[in-house]
C-alpha positions, 0 to 999 in steps of 0.5 A: 268076146268071140267066146262069149258071143259063140257060147250065149247063142248056144246057151239060150239060143236067143242071142245068134252071132248077129249081135249086131253090127258086126264090124266093118274089115278093111283088109285089103283084095287081091285084083284077081283069083290067084293063077295057081288056084283052077277056077273058081265058081263062085256057087253064093252070090246075091243078086237084087233088083236095086229097089230091093238091094237098096233095103236088105243093105239096109238091114245089114247095116242095122243088124249084120255088118256094113256092106262092102260093095253096094253094086248093082246087079250088072256091077255084081256081075262085071265086078266077079268075072273082071276079078277072075270067077269062071262062073257064078251062080245068082240067088235071090228069095222073095220076101213076101207073097205077090213078089217071085214073079218079078225076081224070077224075071229079073233073073232071066233076063240077067242069065241070058245076057250074061251066059256065065250067070246061072240063075236061082228061082224064088217063091214065097213058100204058101204063096197062090201058084206057087207051083206055077210060078215055078215051072214057069221060072224053070221054063224061062231057063232058071236052074232052081231054086233057092228059100230063106227060111231065116227070112221067109219063116216056112215050116220044112214039113208043111204042105206049102214046102211040099209043092215046092219039093214035089215040082223040084224033084219032077224038074230035076231043079236042085234046092238052095234052102237057108234052114242052118240055124245060123247067122241068127238075129233078134231082128229075123221075124222068127225063130231059127232055133225053133225051126230050122235043125239038121235032123228036120232036113233028114226027114225031107232027104229021107222023103225025096231021095230025087231032090239036090239040096243044098245048105248054106253056110257048112249047115251053120252053126250045126256043122257036125250033125252035116257033116255026118248026114254028108255020109248018109245022104247023096242028095246033099250039099253043103256050101262053105259061104262066110263060115270059113273067112273067120269073120263070124263071131265063133270059135270053131271052124270047120275043118273040110278034110274032114268033109265029104269034098265031093259034095262042098260048094266055094260061095261067098254072100258077095256083094252082101259083105265086110271084108274083102271079096277074095277073103275065102279065097285065101283061106280055102286055098290055106285049107289042108286040101290036096289039089283035086279036093281043092279043085271040087271046091272051088268049081267042080261040084258046083259044076255038077250040081247045078248042071253048068255047060264048060262052054258057059264058064 
């Protein structure tokens, strides 16, 4: 079944990995990060107000997978910290214009309450006063910007996107963009196979060398193009989110030892998971990585990328 779904996705570009719903997994979860591991920074955690988390989970139940951890934002933070995660990078995205200011204020308040959280701002590309919205978010302590192409359906070369690149470059804030083609779903309002390819992002990296960009999910499904791009561009990072968990219906799983290891960050997508919170940590620990490389992936690369103070961890 896995091989069939993945081949169909690549042959016709119609179905994608979210040929849903995918199954719930009742795998055992650990009580704490293993003592043998170095500091862990989860660089891909989602925090939303309850009025948004609920419809997000409803969407996943229908078009993605069952959500195992339906927790409020504050409970998400408490859960991860109590289980040994040293620092959290919190992501959000606005699905329509006019919502970003409220979301950014919400995230800034969480960061003030929990110094172990580095929060990202959001904006809806093309909305009025987008630059001013982000400037205000940076002034309120948010550490970068998260955009989700599959949800927001932006063209990476649109003028509205260049405004975002410019303000992030000027303020030296990183930009996290879900612009890999997967996980694709027919339920998204646009086709990511048409809008998002590695070569399109490469044009952005070339034009904005001061802009640090992270692409989640190791750039799925264009793993090899993104691996090569890491060798060419010092302003590109990837995170591992869900790809190494051996859950998504793929018959190929990237070997991190072949990637530029100082540009890979660990992330989970918590709490929007159908399996145990530490599933990817366990599998990452089994990867063929030297101890120093594992320490970089699990935490040190994220500390560098997000400029996390060691006093905050």
